[in-house]
N, C-alpha and C positions, 0 to 999 in steps of 0.2 A: 466653526474651525474644529471643535471637538467631534462633531458628527462626521465630518470628513475623515479625520484621523481614525475614528472607529471603524469606518467602512474599509479603509486602506489596510488597517491592521489585520483584518480577517483574510484579506487576499494575500497579504505577506505571510501569514502563517501557513496558508495552503501552498504557496511556492516554497516556502522553507522545508515543509515535510515531504513534498512530492518526490525528491531523489531517493527516499528511503525504500520504497517498493522496488525500485530499479536496482539498487544495491542488494537487496535481499534476493531477488531472482538471479542476479548475476552469481552471488555466492552460493546459491543452492545449485545451479547448473555447473559451477566449477568443481563440485565434489566428484569423487570417483564414481558414484552412482547417480549422476546428475540427472539423467533422463527419468529414472524411476522417482527420484526426489521431486523433480519438477511436476510430474503428473500427480503425485500425492499431495504437493503443495497446493496445486489448483483444485483438486477434488476437495480437500479440507476447507479451503476458502469458500468454495461455491456451496458445500453442504452447510457451513456455518451461516452464510448469508441467508440460505433458505430457512433455517431454523429461526433466525431473528425476525424474518419477514412476516411470521404468523401473526 
């Protein structure tokens, strides 16, 4: 029973956190300079992931 609860708890945490990126992108694009902010947000995220993948 404990192993099953541990497996399900990981999935529940993933589902609980998944709306946060959608909210962040929506708020970023809703600003007056949304297009520029969206491009910079995407660029910063991709450059950060390339840095940590080394």
